[in-house]
Steps between C-alpha positions, in 0.01 A plus 500: 500500500347660809209637297439156348492341847257763628281441195494125568428564869212727406318222313615208717178464697288532186699231316499256795130547565382435142782296346526231771157338438562508123851348526362220721207420267686232293525299822125433511462484121767231448408295810122540557494314832326620815816505712678708232222758510545517876877539456434787257301687767761434770794614282309814404427575866864432592622754242249762616583436866875529441480815288200661676373650174160494666440490880568165668143476627360555148727227359362273772153538348603351163390143597143631549504606134725246329426170678132496392590626149757222455265239655738424785254572785150644499444846646355377832799274563740787437322776689465299822881492525517875567338492843619182665572425863864608459401839359282557806791408728726756337228766487429460871869538582524815287202660675660436841822661373303806385351539848845481663627768262195726538540532876883531489549189711801406286667837570445467873658153500788626284581794729462294815741243356756766412475645850544154646813403302664844515654708226816306414521445123599135533199439722268678261618290207430172675172623645375629166561157353308330779206740517368390164133605527598862557813536287362785295410699810844423644665648191298819523576543869872427461532754220309759702705421811832543320407840355346626823800387706742691281278810512476479878877469537549808284245700697673406826832628366647153454567526129846355556335170592345456155682254271525752219677753721760264638731607219567815703667298775630208297710446192328522158545124461322431828214731401464326165500160672229620742290612204545163328412317822182703527407421139561131563286518813212655303529232232500220758203646688284552191583161351425343837147638483410373153666162555318459831171575328560228240634244747249569776200467271586136445440407866119507492253360254350842426830689522563502127315408181695184400414331831129554437540377141656177631209433733251572223682280249512217751123519542452523123744232384484268804157534664567188710807655664283562811611855568860390554618855429328719760603797713648289781692250284637775275613707798676197653687447173572857387560687826829323591613550140422871530707534819802327343473716189474821704809407698703417188375813324606715795845338504536553124404869524736547794782334309441688175426852622627526859787249476430370851632818661352417838713762671311771311164327510506404866765731644469771764609861523354836593422591140306178440317537832392855412373392159309207646349719769385754243357224278322346797344837587373540143347152508329577829361822355365316193342239727338773713345649185300178455328574831379236747410151387152553356185293531508438124861377506419263787206355306706456181772326701244269662350414160846424363590277795162324467576433133839345580365288788209366293730421208745305712240318707262406215674174408854500643566137403675383818173535698129547427409860420175694539401378152440150639246624756208551260627579150603160364286228344706199398760625253324836455642800684250784492727779627835594346762770556293716263200471733711642783643781286158615381356473854765739635469725194124533563569575867709802393188647337300446823734560798480869605795739471384696807352409836117505492362767737254353751464813713172621348420752777801732474539505122537821302263592218754382243546166678124444518464557126790267417428129438542281808728252322831662395656457152664164435875442468462479122250625247454385143643818347835447674507129411413576139787749471769306686446132411694400184207335324709413195678227695169315542460488120865399463448204735177409321676504163755256638232260619324523162828415325549196727146383431552547126823298510319208660187513286692530171751226579794742487612395848504133398694581180761705689536224756580244229764730348673517837511126570876481412562707814427184699872419477602834656533513883199681655730734695665612175159561338390714794822701499494568124132595490537728805785685327291525182205653686726737698646635174164518321331690784755783464332616181133418557237499774561238769130402491512463121821295527345261753179476300688401185743251652307314772263305268803395290693387805197311632469309171871424498491369857211266430668363188825409678339379825623789714297665776372819329565709811870409486525719190209741552603617848855618414389655173223693674748643749755573226241710316523752785879536468513799265801679645701623200302771320313815616197405289487140626277575803324806648730501810805510271352793308414689820849483649664570164301823477680635809812550286752312715534208258618445146371214285849345520473497882175304484627256236825434686327448834192328363691231310643366824159539668344278232763233568439530876125470447516193279749334739273565802192366322694192386602443862144549629331267252757223562486516882199612701288538185525124443348436844222762485374410150618135482704566187682164501219309332260553211160582657167343408344840435742556209416175318189621320422853386144611557335779307245708684211637297 
């Protein structure tokens, strides 16, 4: 039996890759309609995305080949989807992230935060969850700190203070319990990191792929929506939701793994003080190794702060932004969030990484031969290696699919099939679809999940007279809630590789996390989300679907 399974597994990718298009062929032979041909392409892409028999980015290129061949869209209409405004927004954000990583600014912030909050495990758990942009660096430093602290205690002749050696002074049962407590602590800490990465990415428009897909789909499907989903409006909606989710996630991890033992987590004692002192010394040493705050780090930090300020102040909604000064003409807005992102990204290739030397008289021979203008914060070689270019194609493939759905009439057909849902309460529809997306995203890419579902949900909303954002917002957030499996997201895989967790640990904890996530999103979209995006009425921009060519 085992050999038969291995034989099937060996040819699985081959069979899926070549059999899927053949099995789906009767669909377009029996019903030779344009929208059916579009459905054929989308189903094929969905299978390839879910199984990853070829890379996700390569699957995203299928519309460039198949849409013209099936006479759904001509080649120019398809290709223009792969470098839209939204792709530029995401690309600019990625380049800024590469600069932060290159100059170790994230590590400096991580260490400074750990030094600020101290070395208590309970503190570290909460802080790791809150310090979302640097969660990966936090994990590395916490692991290094734990090992170095134990080594330092041994070298100082304090081996009796190590948890593993407490069996010498305590009963075997107490020693076993201490070991189990330490295992539970490791599980809670590592899960905290990957959950924080998934939750925290939802707070900003460029924090995770599904958010960017939503903005792009809104521009594609509803061009008259007047930039209703921008950096400021999304942050106002998603940031409070992120804070609530982080708090509930922390409480759930505390309850499951640490059983609210606040005496141990927050207690005093000479042994705990010695351990915390040793850990603090190790953190200080690691921070000293980074050296003084460099000129390059200061410039990267300034560029990052400039990016955030320009994003928030462009068109905040409650007051005129800098966009209204000279970059509007009637209904046309010439600058978008993408304009800001690319502006700051270009600055990173110009702003120097060292102070220019103006003292021409006292320069050495080497300094005289060196160029006056120092190297920039980023060069193209680093950007080329570090930026995940495949995600740009993945986003483009999603926009091409949305365009194909509209041009072929597939969106209209799907909307008519969903008209009976008019009798179902909107809150129930949102809850059910959010749960569906949260389950689906466990086994496929969150960007692919959002790309597949959002055009369908938009069509459904129009057909039943429901504000499309009332369904699209919660489903976009739910696509980031992949908490149950190690392969669901890169953060999950990273922490699983440390060896503290079993798959059963992640499934058991992640199931409740999915429920928490869907509940929080349901709360957000039915409270402050209604005010920010005016979800109580069907908007004018959703009445007619425009197709850009």
